[in-house]
C-alpha positions as CSV (number, residue, x, y, z in Angstrom):
1,M,15.8,11.2,-25.0
2,T,16.9,8.1,-23.1
3,V,13.9,7.1,-20.8
4,T,12.6,4.5,-18.2
5,A,9.3,3.3,-18.7
6,I,6.9,2.3,-15.7
7,F,3.5,0.9,-15.5
8,D,2.0,1.9,-12.2
9,I,-1.2,-0.1,-11.7
10,G,-3.6,0.9,-8.9
11,K,-6.9,-0.7,-8.0
12,T,-8.7,2.3,-10.0
13,N,-6.1,4.2,-12.1
14,K,-3.8,2.5,-14.5
15,K,-0.8,4.8,-15.4
16,F,2.1,4.6,-17.6
17,F,5.1,7.1,-17.3
18,L,8.1,7.8,-19.0
19,F,11.2,9.4,-16.7
20,D,14.2,11.0,-18.1
21,G,17.7,10.5,-16.7
22,Q,17.0,12.7,-13.6
23,F,13.9,10.8,-12.9
24,R,11.7,13.8,-14.2
25,E,8.3,12.7,-15.7
26,V,8.3,13.7,-19.4
27,Y,5.3,11.4,-20.6
28,R,2.2,10.0,-18.9
29,A,-0.8,8.0,-20.1
30,Y,-3.8,7.2,-17.6
31,S,-6.6,4.7,-18.1
32,R,-9.4,3.2,-16.1
33,F,-11.5,-0.1,-16.7
34,E,-14.7,-1.4,-15.5
35,E,-14.1,-4.4,-13.3
36,T,-15.3,-7.8,-14.4
37,T,-16.5,-10.6,-12.0
38,D,-15.0,-14.0,-11.0
39,E,-16.8,-17.3,-11.2
40,D,-18.6,-16.5,-7.8
41,G,-19.9,-13.1,-9.1
42,F,-17.4,-11.2,-7.0
43,P,-15.8,-8.0,-8.7
44,C,-12.3,-8.4,-9.8
45,E,-9.6,-6.8,-12.2
46,N,-10.4,-7.3,-15.8
47,L,-7.0,-9.1,-16.6
48,E,-7.6,-9.4,-20.2
49,L,-8.3,-5.7,-20.8
50,L,-5.4,-4.7,-18.6
51,T,-2.9,-6.9,-20.4
52,A,-4.0,-5.6,-23.9
53,W,-3.8,-1.9,-22.6
54,M,-0.2,-2.6,-21.2
55,K,1.0,-4.0,-24.5
56,E,-0.7,-1.5,-26.7
57,T,0.6,1.5,-24.6
58,L,4.2,0.4,-24.6
59,Q,4.0,-0.3,-28.4
60,E,2.7,3.4,-28.8
61,A,5.6,4.8,-26.6
62,L,8.2,2.7,-28.6
63,A,6.9,4.2,-31.7
64,R,7.6,7.8,-30.6
65,P,10.8,8.8,-32.1
66,E,11.7,11.4,-29.5
67,F,12.1,8.7,-26.7
68,D,14.7,5.9,-26.4
69,I,13.1,3.4,-23.9
70,R,16.1,1.6,-22.1
71,Y,14.3,0.3,-18.9
72,L,10.9,-0.9,-18.1
73,N,9.4,-1.7,-14.7
74,F,6.2,-2.3,-12.9
75,S,4.6,-1.1,-9.6
76,T,1.4,-2.7,-8.6
77,Y,-1.0,-3.1,-5.6
78,G,-0.1,-6.3,-3.7
79,A,-2.0,-9.2,-2.1
80,S,-2.7,-10.4,-5.6
81,F,-1.7,-13.5,-7.7
82,V,-2.1,-14.4,-11.3
83,H,-2.2,-18.1,-11.8
84,L,-0.6,-19.5,-15.0
85,D,-0.8,-23.0,-16.7
86,K,2.5,-24.5,-18.4
87,E,2.0,-22.4,-21.4
88,G,1.8,-19.2,-19.2
89,R,-2.0,-18.6,-19.8
90,P,-4.1,-17.5,-16.7
91,V,-6.2,-20.3,-15.4
92,A,-8.3,-18.2,-13.1
93,P,-9.3,-14.6,-12.4
94,L,-7.1,-12.2,-10.7
95,Y,-9.2,-12.6,-7.6
96,N,-10.0,-9.4,-5.5
97,Y,-8.2,-9.2,-2.2
98,L,-11.5,-7.9,-0.8
99,K,-13.2,-11.3,-1.5
100,P,-14.4,-13.0,1.6
101,L,-12.8,-16.3,2.2
102,P,-15.1,-19.0,3.6
103,E,-15.0,-19.1,7.4
104,Q,-14.6,-22.8,7.1
105,T,-11.5,-22.4,5.0
106,L,-10.0,-20.4,7.7
107,Q,-10.9,-22.7,10.4
108,D,-9.6,-25.6,8.4
109,F,-6.4,-23.7,7.8
110,F,-5.7,-22.7,11.5
111,A,-6.8,-26.2,12.7
112,L,-3.8,-27.4,10.6
113,Y,-1.2,-24.6,11.0
114,G,-2.4,-22.5,14.0
115,P,-2.8,-21.1,16.6
116,A,-3.7,-18.0,14.5
117,D,-1.8,-15.6,16.8
118,E,1.2,-17.7,16.5
119,W,1.1,-17.9,12.6
120,A,0.4,-14.3,12.4
121,A,3.4,-13.4,14.6
122,R,5.9,-15.7,12.4
123,T,4.5,-14.3,9.2
124,A,4.1,-10.7,10.4
125,S,0.6,-10.9,8.8
126,P,-2.5,-10.0,10.8
127,V,-5.2,-12.7,9.7
128,M,-6.9,-10.7,7.1
129,G,-8.5,-13.4,4.8
130,A,-7.8,-13.0,1.1
131,L,-5.6,-9.9,1.9
132,N,-3.2,-12.7,3.2
133,S,-2.8,-13.9,-0.5
134,G,-1.2,-17.1,0.5
135,L,-4.4,-18.2,1.8
136,Q,-5.9,-17.6,-1.6
137,L,-3.8,-20.5,-2.7
138,F,-5.0,-22.7,0.2
139,W,-8.4,-21.9,-0.6
140,L,-8.1,-22.8,-4.2
141,K,-6.5,-26.0,-3.4
142,H,-9.0,-27.1,-1.0
143,Q,-12.2,-25.6,-2.4
144,K,-11.5,-25.4,-6.2
145,P,-9.3,-28.3,-6.8
146,E,-9.9,-28.5,-10.6
147,T,-8.6,-25.0,-11.1
148,F,-5.7,-25.8,-8.7
149,S,-4.8,-28.7,-10.6
150,R,-4.2,-26.7,-13.7
151,I,-1.8,-24.1,-12.0
152,H,1.8,-24.4,-12.9
153,R,3.2,-21.1,-11.4
154,S,1.4,-18.5,-9.3
155,L,3.0,-15.0,-9.8
156,H,2.7,-12.0,-7.7
157,F,1.0,-9.3,-9.6
158,P,4.0,-7.1,-10.3
159,Q,5.9,-10.2,-11.5
160,Y,3.1,-11.1,-13.7
161,C,3.3,-7.7,-15.5
162,S,7.1,-8.3,-16.0
163,F,6.3,-11.8,-17.3
164,L,4.2,-10.3,-20.0
165,F,7.2,-8.7,-21.6
166,T,10.0,-11.1,-20.9
167,G,8.5,-14.5,-20.7
168,Q,10.4,-15.3,-17.5
169,Q,8.7,-16.1,-14.1
170,F,10.2,-14.8,-10.8
171,S,9.3,-13.7,-7.4
172,E,10.8,-10.8,-5.4
173,Y,10.9,-9.8,-1.7
174,T,8.7,-6.7,-1.5
175,S,5.5,-8.9,-3.1
176,I,6.3,-11.9,-0.9
177,G,6.4,-9.5,2.2
178,C,3.1,-7.8,1.5
179,H,1.1,-9.8,4.4
180,T,0.9,-12.8,2.2
181,G,1.3,-15.1,5.3
182,L,3.9,-17.1,3.3
183,W,7.2,-15.8,4.6
184,D,8.6,-16.9,8.1
185,F,10.2,-13.5,9.1
186,E,12.2,-15.4,11.9
187,A,13.5,-18.0,9.5
188,N,13.9,-15.7,6.7
189,D,12.4,-18.2,4.4
190,Y,8.9,-19.5,3.3
191,H,6.9,-20.7,6.3
192,Q,6.8,-24.4,6.8
193,W,2.9,-24.4,6.0
194,A,3.5,-23.5,2.4
195,R,6.0,-26.4,1.9
196,E,3.6,-28.9,3.6
197,E,0.7,-27.8,1.1
198,G,3.2,-27.9,-1.8
199,L,2.7,-24.2,-2.6
200,D,6.5,-23.6,-2.7
201,T,6.7,-25.5,-6.0
202,L,4.3,-23.2,-7.5
203,L,6.2,-20.1,-6.5
204,A,8.8,-18.7,-8.9
205,P,12.5,-18.3,-7.9
206,I,13.2,-15.3,-5.7
207,M,15.4,-12.6,-7.4
208,P,16.5,-9.2,-5.9
209,T,13.9,-6.5,-6.6
210,T,16.6,-4.6,-8.5
211,T,17.0,-7.5,-11.1
212,T,16.6,-6.6,-14.8
213,I,16.2,-9.0,-17.7
214,T,17.2,-8.3,-21.1
215,A,14.3,-8.6,-23.4
216,R,13.6,-7.7,-27.3
217,I,10.4,-5.8,-27.5
218,E,9.3,-4.4,-30.9
219,E,13.0,-5.0,-32.1
220,K,14.4,-3.0,-29.4
221,T,16.6,-4.4,-26.5
222,I,15.2,-3.2,-23.2
223,Q,16.2,-4.0,-19.5
224,V,13.0,-5.2,-17.9
225,G,12.6,-5.2,-14.2
226,V,11.0,-7.8,-12.2
227,G,8.3,-5.4,-10.7
228,I,7.9,-4.1,-7.1
229,H,4.9,-3.8,-4.6
230,D,3.7,-0.2,-4.8
231,S,4.1,0.6,-1.0
232,S,7.7,-0.5,-1.1
233,A,8.2,1.4,-4.3
234,A,6.9,4.6,-2.7
235,L,9.2,4.2,0.2
236,L,12.5,3.7,-2.0
237,P,13.2,7.4,-3.0
238,Y,13.1,8.3,0.9
239,I,15.3,5.3,1.8
240,M,17.8,6.4,-1.0
241,A,17.8,10.1,0.1
242,N,18.1,9.7,3.9
243,K,20.9,8.3,5.9
244,S,19.3,8.8,9.3
245,P,16.1,6.9,10.5
246,F,12.7,8.3,9.5
247,L,9.1,7.4,9.3
248,L,6.8,7.8,6.2
249,A,2.9,8.1,6.7
250,S,1.5,7.6,3.3
251,T,-2.1,8.6,3.6
252,G,-5.2,8.0,1.4
253,T,-8.0,5.6,1.9
254,W,-5.6,3.7,3.9
255,S,-3.0,5.4,5.9
256,I,0.0,3.3,6.1
257,T,3.1,4.5,8.3
258,L,6.2,2.7,7.3
259,N,9.5,2.3,9.5
260,P,12.4,0.8,7.3
261,F,14.8,1.1,10.2
262,S,13.1,-1.1,12.9
263,T,14.7,-4.3,14.1
264,E,12.1,-5.4,16.4
265,T,10.1,-8.5,16.1
266,L,6.3,-8.3,16.1
267,N,4.3,-9.5,19.0
268,V,0.7,-10.5,19.2
269,E,-0.4,-7.1,20.6
270,D,1.2,-5.4,17.7
271,L,-0.5,-7.6,15.3
272,H,-4.0,-7.0,16.9
273,R,-3.4,-3.3,16.4
274,D,-2.8,-3.8,12.7
275,C,1.0,-3.5,12.9
276,L,2.6,-5.8,10.4
277,H,5.8,-6.1,8.4
278,F,6.4,-5.4,4.7
279,M,9.8,-5.9,3.1
280,R,12.3,-3.6,1.5
281,A,13.7,-4.3,-1.8
282,D,16.8,-5.9,-0.1
283,G,14.5,-8.4,2.0
284,R,14.8,-6.5,5.2
285,P,11.6,-6.1,7.1
286,V,9.7,-2.7,7.3
287,R,7.6,-2.1,10.4
288,A,4.2,-0.7,9.2
289,A,1.1,0.3,11.1
290,R,-2.2,0.6,8.9
291,L,-5.2,2.8,9.6
292,F,-8.4,3.0,7.5
293,L,-8.1,6.7,8.0
294,G,-9.5,8.0,4.6
295,N,-12.3,5.8,4.4
296,E,-13.5,6.9,7.9
297,Y,-12.9,10.6,6.9
298,K,-15.0,10.2,3.8
299,I,-18.0,8.7,5.8
300,W,-17.9,11.5,8.2
301,A,-17.3,14.2,5.6
302,Q,-20.7,12.8,3.9
303,R,-22.6,12.7,7.3
304,L,-21.6,16.1,8.5
305,A,-22.6,17.7,5.1
306,A,-26.0,16.0,5.3
307,Y,-26.6,16.9,9.0
308,F,-25.5,20.5,8.7
309,H,-27.2,20.9,5.1
310,K,-23.8,21.7,3.4
311,P,-22.4,20.5,0.1
312,Y,-20.1,17.6,0.4
313,E,-17.2,19.5,-0.7
314,A,-17.4,21.9,2.1
315,H,-14.7,19.8,4.0
316,R,-12.2,21.1,1.6
317,H,-12.6,24.7,2.7
318,V,-12.6,24.4,6.4
319,K,-9.5,26.5,7.7
320,P,-7.9,25.9,11.2
321,D,-9.6,28.1,13.7
322,V,-7.9,28.8,17.0
323,A,-11.0,29.8,18.9
324,I,-13.0,26.8,17.7
325,L,-10.2,24.6,19.0
326,K,-10.1,26.3,22.3
327,G,-13.9,25.9,22.7
328,L,-13.6,22.2,22.0
329,E,-11.4,21.7,25.0
330,R,-14.5,21.3,26.8
331,L,-15.1,17.8,25.4
332,Q,-12.9,15.5,27.3
333,E,-14.1,12.2,25.7
334,P,-14.4,11.2,22.0
335,V,-17.6,12.0,20.3
336,F,-17.2,10.1,17.0
337,R,-18.2,6.4,16.9
338,W,-16.1,5.0,14.1
339,E,-17.7,2.9,11.4
340,S,-14.6,1.3,9.8
341,I,-11.9,1.4,12.4
342,R,-11.6,-1.1,15.1
343,R,-9.1,-1.1,18.0
344,P,-8.6,-3.5,20.7
345,G,-9.4,-2.1,24.0
346,H,-11.3,0.8,22.4
347,E,-14.6,-1.1,21.6
348,K,-16.6,1.9,22.9
349,D,-15.3,3.8,19.9
350,A,-17.9,2.1,18.0
351,A,-20.6,1.7,20.5
352,G,-23.8,4.0,20.5
353,E,-24.5,6.9,18.4
354,T,-22.4,9.9,17.3
355,N,-24.2,13.0,19.0
356,L,-23.8,15.7,16.5
357,S,-26.1,17.9,18.4
358,L,-23.1,18.8,20.7
359,F,-21.8,21.1,17.9
360,S,-23.1,24.7,17.1
361,S,-21.7,24.6,13.4
362,Y,-20.3,22.5,10.7
363,E,-16.9,24.0,11.2
364,E,-17.0,23.0,14.9
365,A,-17.9,19.4,14.2
366,F,-15.3,19.2,11.5
367,H,-12.6,20.4,13.9
368,Q,-13.4,17.8,16.5
369,L,-13.4,15.2,13.8
370,A,-10.0,16.3,12.8
371,R,-8.8,16.3,16.4
372,E,-10.0,12.6,16.9
373,L,-8.5,11.4,13.6
374,V,-5.2,12.8,14.5
375,L,-5.2,11.0,17.8
376,L,-5.5,7.7,15.7
377,Q,-2.9,8.8,13.3
378,T,-0.5,9.7,16.1
379,E,-1.1,6.3,17.8
380,A,-0.3,4.6,14.4
381,I,2.9,6.6,14.0
382,Y,4.3,5.9,17.3
383,L,3.2,2.2,16.8
384,A,5.3,2.1,13.6
385,K,8.3,3.9,15.5
386,G,8.4,1.3,18.2
387,K,12.0,1.7,19.7
388,T,13.5,3.3,16.6
389,Q,15.4,6.6,17.3
390,A,13.5,8.3,14.4
391,K,13.2,12.1,14.7
392,K,11.3,13.0,11.7
393,A,8.3,11.7,9.8
394,Y,7.3,12.5,6.2
395,I,3.5,12.6,5.3
396,D,2.4,12.4,1.9
397,G,-0.8,11.4,0.1
398,G,-4.3,13.0,0.5
399,F,-4.2,14.3,3.9
400,V,-1.3,16.7,3.2
401,D,-3.8,19.0,1.5
402,N,-6.0,19.1,4.9
403,E,-4.4,22.1,6.6
404,L,-6.2,21.5,10.0
405,F,-5.3,17.9,10.2
406,I,-1.6,18.5,9.4
407,Q,-1.2,21.3,11.9
408,L,-3.0,19.3,14.6
409,L,-0.8,16.3,13.8
410,A,2.3,18.4,14.0
411,R,1.2,19.5,17.6
412,S,0.5,16.0,18.6
413,L,4.0,14.6,17.5
414,K,6.0,16.2,20.4
415,D,9.3,14.6,19.7
416,I,9.0,14.0,15.9
417,E,9.5,16.7,13.2
418,L,6.5,16.5,10.7
419,I,7.5,17.2,7.1
420,S,4.8,17.1,4.3
421,T,5.8,16.1,0.9
422,E,4.1,16.0,-2.6
423,S,4.9,12.9,-4.3
424,P,2.1,11.9,-6.6
425,L,4.7,9.8,-8.6
426,G,6.0,8.1,-5.6
427,S,5.4,4.4,-6.4
428,A,6.2,4.9,-10.1
429,L,9.3,6.8,-9.3
430,G,10.5,4.1,-6.9
431,A,10.0,1.4,-9.6
432,A,12.0,3.5,-11.9
433,M,14.9,3.9,-9.3
434,A,14.7,0.0,-8.8
435,A,15.2,-0.7,-12.5
436,N,18.0,1.7,-12.8
437,R,19.8,0.9,-9.6
438,Q,20.9,4.4,-9.5
439,A,21.4,6.1,-6.2
440,V,20.2,9.7,-5.5
441,G,21.6,12.3,-3.1
442,E,20.1,14.0,-0.1
443,D,18.9,16.9,-2.3
444,F,16.7,14.7,-4.5
445,L,13.8,15.0,-2.1
446,Q,14.2,18.7,-1.9
447,E,14.2,19.1,-5.6
448,N,11.5,16.6,-6.4
449,F,9.1,16.2,-3.4
450,S,8.5,19.9,-2.2
451,P,9.1,19.1,1.4
452,Q,7.8,21.4,4.1
453,K,8.2,21.5,7.7
454,Q,4.9,21.7,9.4
455,K,4.1,24.1,12.4
456,A,1.7,23.0,15.0
457,I,-1.4,25.0,15.8
458,H,-2.0,26.0,19.3
459,P,-5.4,27.2,20.6
């Protein structure tokens, strides 16, 4: 069977898939690794273990006589660099994008290249510390000069994975556009600050995301892709299968709503509201709105369980109740004070205590939590929509299984049709499509993503 091999590398799960010619999964292998720590003691990816696993996993798949691997590609999380010396060996850890950058480093940077709001607008990147992976390079240059002096090439994480099997070093748009702070979206080129710091000489030549390199692996000729950022990869099947504008809300710990059809530039207010740009595989911008939805949900699922003496898993079994929603109409102001979500102009969201005594039952409290989280998600969807004439929004990820949340969201999106999809292979599938450069028809989503139009719940 002719197949495409994909490594899909998340922060927690490391996955390997084989897809047949119709992009159906025919084989998978999962693994997890304990994190290691960098030289400062902060947790980070165990690059040595990961590299060994990838090589062994592909070797095992190539040894299977029932599969003929013709293509290989990679989807990984973004905001991460692997720094290599002239021999192609890592000279530093794969620093965790959650690692705090010293406040002095940020002050020094914006004293040179600010104001911060202007920089953020040009790079379509809210100021997020190490999540702006370009600032990791600035930090290395000025705080760890000995390490920096050994860097010959800094590869975005997906392109490092490709390099392992091809020996060739490239950059590509979806990784560059992942809130790195490196790209000037107005000039459509690297920002001047990166050139002034000499960082452009460390970054590999830019190739189209659909580029493949012919490589010999285990005596076999394989077309190897240059890799793709996972959020952009997950969007690709939807773009290929749709001709009219749409939005995609991908939910999980982060809920990220993507709009690949927006032509608007971002303003300072957009950025303050956590609206940013990713990039499509063709280098065009993708307007995106981020929300720490799943993280906040988990916090309150735990607290409600403790307060009402329920098991944590109780939140999975709450069914929509019209009578409860009708009763909650008495509450005109938000009840919940968010722990991890901050919104400009809504500072009171985090002020004071959450008064759970307002609720007579766990179910009532949970319904109100869903109501308030839906308001946040609705706001994020319309923020991503901007002025685009999108009439439908797909939603995938963990919140699709939350019937109450989905029905309330369908009610809240008055002029947008909500369609839930099941795409557990979304980013891996997108990486496979990028490597094959194979278009799919409008029926592809229907056959592979189980789209369901969602009905609103009305008290």
